[in-house]
C-alpha positions in Angstrom: 21.4 -44.7 1.0 18.9 -46.9 2.7 20.4 -50.1 1.1 24.0 -49.2 1.9 23.1 -48.2 5.5 21.3 -51.6 5.9 24.4 -53.5 4.8 26.6 -51.4 7.1 24.4 -51.7 10.1 24.3 -55.5 9.8 28.0 -55.8 9.1 27.5 -57.0 5.5 30.3 -56.4 3.0 29.2 -55.0 -0.4 30.5 -54.0 -3.8 27.8 -52.2 -5.8 28.2 -50.6 -9.2 27.4 -46.9 -9.5 25.9 -45.2 -12.5 28.5 -43.0 -14.2 27.8 -39.2 -13.7 29.8 -35.9 -14.2 30.9 -35.8 -10.5 32.4 -39.3 -10.6 34.1 -38.5 -13.9 35.6 -35.3 -12.4 36.9 -37.2 -9.3 38.5 -39.7 -11.6 40.0 -37.1 -13.9 43.6 -37.6 -12.5 43.3 -41.4 -13.3 42.0 -40.6 -16.8 44.9 -38.3 -17.4 47.3 -41.0 -16.1 45.9 -43.5 -18.6 46.3 -41.0 -21.4 49.9 -40.4 -20.5 50.6 -44.2 -20.3 49.1 -44.8 -23.8 50.4 -41.7 -25.6 53.0 -43.8 -27.5 50.7 -46.8 -28.0 47.1 -46.1 -28.9 46.4 -49.7 -30.0 47.2 -52.0 -27.1 44.9 -52.6 -24.1 45.7 -50.5 -21.0 44.0 -50.0 -17.6 44.5 -48.1 -14.3 42.8 -48.4 -11.0 42.1 -45.9 -8.2 39.8 -44.8 -5.4 38.4 -41.7 -3.8 35.6 -40.7 -1.4 32.3 -39.7 -2.9 29.0 -38.5 -1.5 25.9 -38.7 -3.6 23.1 -36.2 -2.8 21.0 -38.9 -1.2 23.8 -40.2 1.0 24.3 -39.1 4.6 28.1 -39.3 4.4 30.8 -40.0 1.9 31.7 -43.6 1.0 34.7 -45.3 -0.6 34.4 -45.5 -4.4 36.8 -47.7 -6.4 37.2 -47.0 -10.1 38.7 -48.8 -13.2 39.5 -46.8 -16.3 40.5 -48.9 -19.3 41.3 -48.4 -22.9 40.1 -51.4 -25.0 42.4 -52.8 -27.6 42.1 -51.0 -30.9 40.0 -48.2 -29.4 41.0 -44.6 -28.4 38.0 -44.0 -26.0 38.3 -44.8 -22.3 35.7 -46.9 -20.4 34.9 -46.2 -16.8 33.7 -48.5 -14.1 32.8 -47.2 -10.6 31.8 -49.3 -7.6 31.0 -48.2 -4.0 32.2 -50.5 -1.3 32.8 -50.9 2.4 35.5 -53.5 1.9 39.2 -52.8 2.4 40.8 -54.7 -0.4 42.8 -53.0 -3.2 41.0 -51.4 -6.0 42.2 -54.0 -8.5 41.1 -56.9 -6.3 37.7 -55.3 -5.7 37.0 -54.7 -9.4 38.0 -58.3 -10.1 35.7 -59.5 -7.4 32.8 -57.4 -8.8 33.4 -58.7 -12.3 32.7 -62.2 -11.1 29.1 -61.3 -10.7 28.8 -61.9 -14.5 29.6 -65.6 -13.8 26.9 -65.7 -11.1 24.4 -64.2 -13.5 25.2 -66.9 -16.0 24.7 -69.6 -13.3 21.3 -68.0 -12.3 20.3 -67.9 -16.0 21.2 -71.5 -16.5 19.3 -72.5 -13.4 16.2 -70.6 -14.7 16.3 -72.0 -18.2 17.6 -75.5 -17.5 15.8 -76.3 -14.3 12.7 -74.0 -14.5 13.8 -72.2 -11.3 11.6 -69.2 -12.1 8.4 -71.3 -12.1 6.6 -70.0 -9.0 2.9 -70.7 -9.6 1.7 -71.0 -6.0 0.1 -68.2 -4.1 2.0 -69.3 -1.0 5.4 -67.7 -0.6 6.6 -70.7 1.5 5.6 -73.1 -1.3 7.4 -71.0 -3.9 10.5 -70.7 -1.7 10.6 -74.4 -1.2 10.2 -75.0 -4.9 13.1 -72.7 -5.7 15.2 -74.6 -3.2 14.4 -77.9 -4.9 15.3 -76.4 -8.3 18.6 -75.0 -6.8 19.4 -78.4 -5.3 18.8 -80.1 -8.7 21.2 -77.6 -10.3 23.9 -78.2 -7.7 23.6 -81.9 -8.2 24.0 -81.4 -12.0 27.1 -79.3 -11.3 28.6 -82.1 -9.3 27.7 -84.5 -12.1 29.3 -82.1 -14.6 32.5 -81.8 -12.7 33.0 -85.4 -11.6 31.7 -87.5 -14.4 31.5 -85.6 -17.7 34.4 -85.8 -20.2 36.8 -82.8 -20.2 35.4 -81.6 -23.5 31.8 -81.3 -22.0 32.4 -79.8 -18.6 31.5 -76.3 -19.8 28.3 -77.4 -21.6 25.0 -76.1 -20.3 22.4 -78.5 -19.1 20.3 -78.3 -22.3 23.4 -79.3 -24.3 24.2 -82.2 -21.9 20.6 -83.5 -22.3 20.8 -83.3 -26.0 24.2 -85.2 -26.2 23.7 -87.8 -23.5 19.9 -88.3 -22.9 18.0 -87.4 -26.0 19.7 -90.1 -28.1 18.2 -93.1 -29.9 18.9 -96.6 -28.4 17.6 -100.1 -28.9 16.4 -101.9 -25.8 17.6 -105.5 -25.7 16.4 -107.9 -22.9 18.0 -111.1 -21.8 17.2 -113.5 -19.0 18.9 -111.4 -16.4 19.8 -108.0 -17.9 18.3 -105.2 -20.0 20.7 -103.5 -22.4 20.6 -100.2 -24.2 22.4 -100.4 -27.5 23.4 -97.2 -29.1 23.5 -96.7 -32.8 27.0 -97.2 -34.1 26.8 -93.8 -35.7 25.9 -92.0 -32.5 28.0 -88.8 -32.7 28.5 -88.7 -28.9 29.1 -92.4 -28.3 32.6 -91.8 -27.0 31.4 -89.2 -24.5 28.5 -91.3 -23.4 30.6 -94.3 -22.5 33.3 -92.1 -20.9 30.7 -90.6 -18.7 29.5 -94.1 -17.6 33.1 -95.1 -16.9 33.6 -92.0 -14.8 30.4 -92.8 -12.8 31.7 -96.3 -12.1 34.9 -94.9 -10.7 33.1 -92.8 -8.1 33.4 -94.0 -4.5 30.8 -92.1 -2.5 31.1 -92.2 1.2 27.5 -92.7 2.5 26.8 -92.6 6.3 
């Protein structure tokens, strides 16, 4: 209750998942019955219903709005329940969709940790560690701009480790002339097309520097 009260006192919107329990299942029984009725003639296809109710946990000072999603996965007969508590006013379907986006954010954080070593906080100073995390986050954001603006369409969903493997960790021969230094790729480089397409996209950029 302390966490929810802190959000509400500071005017912060939240959508937080609740652990399923018998009370929540009982409050959602009408929705579960509705889903059973909707699928009685088709036990194979995917089906879902959304709803809401007020719920008060033992540790809460007062009831809060709980939004639920009950779904029957394709090819399964058992129902799956999702319960979230919220102080937002959107529809149950929109709130569940909003909550499910946290999976994307978790993937972003995981990529930042593994690809940019964001979890490396070796200093005993909290300020130093906080600044280090900010630098790693900045590097990750720059990479995302690079990925969106310059990489070929086929590579825009690749993680940083894959991009490094395809575009940076490749063999090349350095050739020097009087005025220029050239990097010549092997003619059998598997990502030669993507490499040169990326360079061409970089040349097309028109940054506005002030």
